[in-house]
N, C-alpha and C positions, 0 to 999 in steps of 0.2 A: 456449470460452478460458479460461483462468485468469489474472486479473490478479492481479499480487502487487506491492503499492503500499508504496512508501517514504511513510508516513503524513505524517510532519510536513513533508517536502518538498512535498508534494501541497496540504497545508493552507496552506502559505507561498505557494507559485506559483500557486495558485488564488484566493487573497485571502480565503479563507475564515476564516483567523485573524484578518485586518484586519477583515471584517466582523462577527466575534464579539469585537472589541476585546481580543484577547490571551487571552480565557477558553478554555483548551484543552480542558477538558472539554466545553463547550457547543459547542466548534468539532468535535471529534470526534464527538460526537452527531450533529451537523447532516450532517457529510460521511457517516456511516453510513447516515444515513435517505436523502440523495439517491442515493447509490450501490445502496441497496435499491431504489429506485424505477428506476434504470437497470437491474438485474437483471430488473425484471419485463419490460420489453421485449427482453431479451436473453436468452431460454430457453437454458439449458445454460452460459452463462457462470457462472463463480466468481470471488469476489473474497477476497484476504487482503491486509489491511493490517497492516503492521508498523509499530509506534511504539518509539522508543527510551523506556526506562524513566526516563531521567534526568528528564523533566518530569512523571513520575507517581512522586513517592516512596512506597517500601514495596510497589510492584506489581511483580513478578516476571513474571507472564503470567496474562492475562484474555483469555477468550472471549466474546465479545458474544453474547447470545442472539438472535441476528438470522441473516439469511442471508449477512451478510458477517461474514466471520471475522476477529476482531481479535487480535493479538498483541502483547503489550508483551515488549521484550527483558528479560533479567537486569540488574541495576545493573551498570554498568560496560561491557555490550555494546551495540554501536550497531546499528541497525536494517540497515544495509548488511551486517553480517557475517551475521545472522541470515536476511536475502534470499539471500545466497549460499549459506547451508546449505539452504535450502529447493530452490534450483535444483540444487544439487550432488546432493541426494537424489532427485531425478526420474529417471525413466528416460529413455532417449533418445526414446522415443515420447510420454511426457508433454511432453517439453521442447518439441516441437513445437507444443503448444498453450499455452505460458506466455508472457505478455507482463510483462515487468518495466517498472514505471511509475515513473520517476525523472527527474529533471533532474541527478543527480548524476553526472558525465562518468566516474569511475573505476568507479562501479558498472553503468553501462551497458556501459562497455567489456567489463567482465568478464561481464557477461549475454551480449553478443555473441559472446564467445569461448566460452561454454558452449551456443552455440546456441539461444538464447531469442530471441524477439522483445522489442524495448524501444520505449518510447514516453516522450515527456518529459510532465512533470507538467501544462504549461499545455496542450499537444494534448490529453491525456487529460481535463483538466477541460472543454475545450470540446466533446469527443465526449459527455461525460457531461451537460452543462448546467450544471455548476458555477458 
């Protein structure tokens, strides 16, 4: 399964950002470490986290050197747009193994119309032990 995650949505819905007292860099690092641990027990699973660049000035795209792929959108682009592009670029066969993780209803609706699975951020947080 390839989980494509709306990063800031998950940080907020899981309470990680509150735990980190609003420190986004710390929260992102903590999330990525926890998700890498989740991957240890789920062989074959992949994770891509997409963050809006607005909360990280001067970063257009950054791939974290871990098993969790991290993308920052370009300035002015929102994570929802990048997630839609990732889904749209997947083949029909690849879409069968994609789950979009977000609590954003328009994004979830678009994902369902693209024939990919969806999961709410709180549900995913519970499943991964966040």
